[in-house]
N, C-alpha and C positions, 0 to 999 in steps of 0.2 A: 463547583460548589453550589448545589441547588438550594436556594433560599436559606442559607445559613450565614450567620454573622461571622466575619473573619476573626479568628482567635490569635492572629499574629499582628505585630506592629510592623507594617510594611517598611517604614523608614529604617527601623532597627535591623530588620533582616537584610534589606538592600545594602545598608552601610557595612554590615558584617561581611557579606559576600564581596562587596567592593574592596574591603580591607585585605581580602585574599587574592586581589588582582583578577577577579572574575566579574561577570555581568549577570544580571537577573532577568530571566525571560518573563514575558507578560503574564504567563499562566502559572509560574512557579509558586507565587504566594497563595493562590487558591489551592494548589496541590498540597502545599505545606499545611495550610489550615485544615484541609480534609484529613491529613495524617494525624494532626493533633486531636481532632474530633474522634478518630478511630482509636487512638491511644487512650483517650479519656473514657470512651465507652467501655473499652476492655478493662480499664482500671476500676470503673464503677461496678462492672459485673463481678470482678474479683472481690471487691469490697463487700458487695451484697452477699456473695457466696460464703464469705467468712462472717456473716451476720454482724457487720460493722456498718456505721454510717459515716465514717471518716475515711476519705481516700488518703493513703499514706504513700511515701516514696516507693516502698517495695511493691505496691500495687501497679506501679508503672513499669 
């Protein structure tokens, strides 16, 4: 994750994964945040293509 602020709450993600009896690798949170950035960028592009300024659930 190059110079981007994390978009995930690490403690919540780790707790969820732990609740499933699994462990979190040291680089998993960065990869998850990168995925969120990618999803949001795609949703923003879709929103703009539809001439809207509000990202809606169906844009995701």
